[in-house]
C-alpha positions in Angstrom: -27.7 5.5 -36.8 -27.2 2.9 -34.2 -22.9 2.3 -33.2 -22.3 -1.2 -33.8 -18.8 -3.1 -33.4 -18.5 -5.8 -36.6 -14.7 -6.2 -36.4 -13.8 -8.3 -33.1 -10.1 -6.9 -33.6 -8.7 -4.8 -30.8 -5.1 -3.8 -29.6 -2.8 -1.9 -27.4 -2.0 1.5 -27.7 1.3 1.9 -25.5 1.4 5.4 -25.9 -2.2 5.8 -24.5 -1.6 2.7 -22.2 -5.1 1.6 -23.9 -6.4 -0.9 -25.4 -7.7 0.3 -28.9 -11.1 -1.1 -30.8 -13.4 0.7 -33.8 -16.9 1.2 -33.5 -19.3 2.1 -37.1 -22.4 4.4 -37.3 -23.5 3.6 -41.2 -20.3 4.2 -42.7 -18.3 6.5 -40.6 -15.5 4.9 -38.2 -15.6 5.6 -34.3 -12.1 4.9 -32.2 -12.6 4.0 -29.0 -10.0 3.8 -26.4 -10.2 1.8 -22.9 -7.6 2.5 -19.9 -5.7 0.3 -18.8 -6.2 1.0 -15.4 -10.5 0.3 -16.4 -9.6 -2.5 -17.7 -7.6 -3.8 -14.4 -10.4 -2.7 -12.0 -13.3 -4.1 -14.0 -11.6 -7.5 -14.6 -11.9 -9.0 -11.0 -9.6 -12.1 -11.9 -6.4 -9.5 -13.0 -3.9 -10.1 -11.4 -2.3 -6.5 -11.1 0.9 -7.1 -10.5 1.7 -7.9 -13.4 0.0 -5.5 -16.4 1.1 -7.1 -19.6 -0.3 -6.8 -23.2 -1.9 -10.5 -23.1 -3.4 -9.7 -19.9 -5.0 -6.4 -21.2 -6.3 -8.1 -24.2 -7.5 -10.7 -22.3 -9.4 -8.8 -19.7 -11.0 -6.6 -22.9 -11.8 -9.7 -24.2 -13.9 -11.1 -21.3 -15.1 -7.8 -20.8 -16.6 -6.6 -24.1 -20.4 -6.8 -24.1 -19.7 -4.1 -21.0 -17.0 -2.5 -22.9 -19.5 -2.2 -25.8 -22.2 -1.6 -23.6 -20.0 1.8 -22.0 -18.8 2.8 -25.6 -22.3 3.2 -26.6 -23.3 5.0 -23.9 -20.2 7.7 -24.3 -21.1 7.8 -28.3 -24.7 9.1 -27.1 -24.0 11.2 -24.9 -22.0 13.3 -27.6 -20.8 12.7 -30.9 -17.2 12.8 -31.2 -14.2 10.7 -33.5 -12.7 8.9 -30.7 -13.2 8.4 -27.0 -11.3 7.0 -24.0 -13.0 5.2 -21.6 -11.9 5.4 -18.1 -13.0 3.5 -14.8 -15.1 6.0 -14.1 -17.1 5.1 -16.7 -18.0 1.4 -15.6 -19.7 2.4 -12.4 
């Protein structure tokens, strides 16, 4: 099966300091987290002095396609129930 992202919703997980989103492989739901620092580094237009929920979600939206590509790559290297994407994954 192919990992798809039919639901565009995403949310801030304050405990993990990451943006959470969901992928689907057939009927299986796969949780992904993108660390806040990865979003700040990847989004060149982001103001690093103030990292707010709205800025992180906006950065996620701006980088959505590349985030999905990185998520697919992480998923293909070993299937788990959740993945945390870090700045290193975007290099």
